[in-house]
C-alpha positions in Angstrom: -13.8 48.9 11.0 -16.9 47.0 11.9 -20.2 47.9 10.4 -23.5 46.4 11.5 -26.0 46.4 8.7 -29.6 47.5 9.3 -32.2 45.6 7.3 -35.3 47.6 6.7 -38.0 45.2 5.6 -40.4 48.0 4.7 -38.2 49.1 1.8 -37.9 47.0 -1.4 -34.2 46.4 -1.6 -32.3 44.0 -3.9 -29.1 42.5 -2.6 -26.6 41.1 -5.1 -23.9 38.8 -3.6 -20.9 37.7 -5.6 -17.8 35.7 -4.6 -14.8 36.2 -6.8 -11.9 33.7 -6.8 -8.5 35.4 -7.0 -4.9 34.6 -6.4 -4.1 35.6 -2.8 -1.4 38.0 -3.9 -3.9 39.8 -6.1 -6.8 40.2 -3.6 -5.9 43.8 -2.6 -5.8 44.7 -6.3 -9.3 43.2 -6.9 -10.6 45.1 -3.8 -9.2 48.3 -5.2 -10.6 47.7 -8.6 -14.1 47.0 -7.3 -14.0 50.0 -5.0 -12.9 52.3 -7.9 -15.6 50.9 -10.2 -18.2 51.5 -7.4 -17.0 55.1 -6.8 -16.8 56.0 -10.5 -19.8 54.2 -11.9 -22.1 52.2 -9.7 -22.8 54.7 -7.0 -24.2 57.0 -9.7 -26.8 54.5 -10.9 -30.4 55.1 -9.9 -31.4 53.2 -6.7 -27.8 52.5 -5.6 -27.6 52.2 -1.8 -24.2 50.6 -1.0 -21.6 48.1 -1.8 -19.3 46.1 0.6 -16.1 44.2 -0.2 -14.7 41.6 2.2 -11.2 40.2 2.2 -11.3 36.5 3.1 -8.7 35.0 5.4 -7.6 32.5 2.8 -7.0 35.4 0.4 -8.5 33.4 -2.5 -12.2 34.3 -2.1 -13.5 37.8 -2.4 -17.1 38.1 -1.3 -19.0 41.3 -2.2 -22.5 42.5 -1.5 -24.3 45.4 -3.2 -27.7 46.8 -2.4 -30.1 48.8 -4.6 -33.6 50.0 -4.2 -36.1 48.2 -6.4 -39.3 49.2 -7.9 -42.5 47.2 -7.7 -42.1 46.4 -11.4 -38.6 45.0 -10.8 -39.7 42.9 -7.9 -42.6 41.6 -9.9 -40.3 40.7 -12.8 -37.9 38.9 -10.5 -40.8 36.9 -9.0 -42.0 35.9 -12.5 -38.5 34.7 -13.4 -38.3 32.6 -10.3 -41.7 31.1 -11.0 -40.7 30.5 -14.6 -37.6 28.7 -13.6 -35.5 31.6 -15.1 -36.9 31.0 -18.6 -38.2 33.9 -20.5 -41.5 33.5 -22.4 
């Protein structure tokens, strides 16, 4: 199935991208684990929008992307961390 994402720049959304490295024979197991964790836990978290799991052609890399709504306070906090170089003061 092909899904074309729609990016709405008017909504404050955070996108978290991870790439897992896995043995090719275990890639389906990892996808199942991530999907189950999303269904059972993550989708019930405040602000959760969606999560996507992609199987790589080499079977070793498992890219994932998750989106959640952000509040102005969260966005402000992230901007401060970037300006501070990630250091908390």
